[in-house]
TORDO-630741 format. One line per 4 residues: number of its first residue (from 1); their letters; for each residue x, y, z of C-alpha. Coordinates in steps of 0.001 Angstrom, whole numbers. Last residue first. Layout:
N
NUM = A = X,Y,Z; ... $
% end
This chain:
107
107 = FWAV = 105472,111202,114500; 108510,109293,115768; 110324,106926,113405; 112468,104062,114733 $
103 = RDFE = 114670,101777,112633; 116545,98593,113526; 114200,97609,116360; 115412,96191,119689 $
99 = VISD = 116435,99382,121511; 113292,101333,120634; 111266,98166,121239; 112578,97806,124793 $
95 = FLED = 111675,101437,125494; 108160,100960,124124; 107729,97710,126034; 108691,99428,129284 $
91 = LNSV = 106429,102370,128423; 103345,100170,128594; 101007,98023,126516; 97348,97916,125556 $
87 = EIDD = 96711,95926,122390; 95101,97377,119268; 93288,94784,117142; 89863,95481,118647 $
83 = VLKD = 89965,99206,117790; 90147,100964,121136; 87067,102022,123107; 87059,98724,125063 $
79 = ESIG = 90450,99609,126544; 88990,102548,128434; 89849,106137,127595; 90018,108640,130451 $
75 = RTKL = 92721,110753,128801; 95229,110207,131625; 94376,106505,131690; 94878,105929,127962 $
71 = SIDE = 98182,107820,127900; 99307,105772,130913; 98461,102503,129137; 100388,102991,125900 $
67 = AKIS = 98534,101699,122863; 100087,98909,120780; 99742,97828,117148; 101648,94781,115868 $
63 = VGSE = 101597,94532,112072; 100874,90960,110956; 98739,91478,107837; 95572,91076,109919 $
59 = ALDK = 96780,93880,112189; 97325,96118,109175; 93855,95407,107805; 92268,96128,111209 $
55 = VKEE = 94106,99438,111510; 93114,100418,107969; 89491,99553,108780; 89530,101796,111881 $
51 = LAQG = 91002,104802,110045; 87637,106515,109480; 86748,106380,113162; 84165,104120,114782 $
47 = KRLL = 86537,102468,117196; 89523,104464,118348; 92723,106219,117264; 92814,108639,120222 $
43 = IGDE = 95851,106701,121438; 98031,108920,119257; 97197,111767,121635; 100025,110670,123981 $
39 = ILFI = 101235,107267,122822; 100417,104833,120022; 103129,102293,119181; 103131,100785,115710 $
35 = KVDT = 105206,97659,115143; 106515,96500,111783; 108617,93493,110700; 109612,94383,107138 $
31 = GKEK = 108707,92110,104238; 108140,94731,101544; 104359,94566,102052; 104995,95253,105746 $
27 = AIKA = 106936,98422,104886; 104174,99653,102575; 101443,99027,105149; 103416,100545,108012 $
23 = IELV = 104166,103662,105962; 100452,103990,105171; 99453,103571,108820; 101983,106203,109926 $
19 = LEPD = 100756,108582,107196; 97168,108151,108426; 98302,108963,111951; 100268,112007,110694 $
15 = EHSI = 97317,113739,108996; 96427,115689,112125; 93202,117129,113588; 91098,113973,113907 $
11 = PDKT = 93763,111270,113964; 95368,112530,117193; 99139,112864,117113; 101703,110861,119099 $
7 = SILL = 102433,107967,116726; 105566,105879,117192; 106563,103702,114238; 109002,100862,114950 $
3 = LKM = 110590,99168,111941; 112391,95804,112027; 114578,94673,109132 $
% end
């Protein structure tokens, strides 16, 4: 099974980003192919934050983590501010993933 998790909330004022990371961890441990896509304020998951280690652990376990480029640009966030294991992507990949993955959850 393939699970796509889309995170739109900032990790400072919402608990959703931590929930997304926990769901990804559990799903990956059960053998699911997992991708996390950060858009809108979800891209505020950056270096130096409390969730940084969880992001790194997930990436090391094989979870793909993407940040949408337009959301980064509109918020003035450069790629070097992201956790090293987060890759910049675009809406085309998000749309393709929505079609490709078996399950999609939007937070």
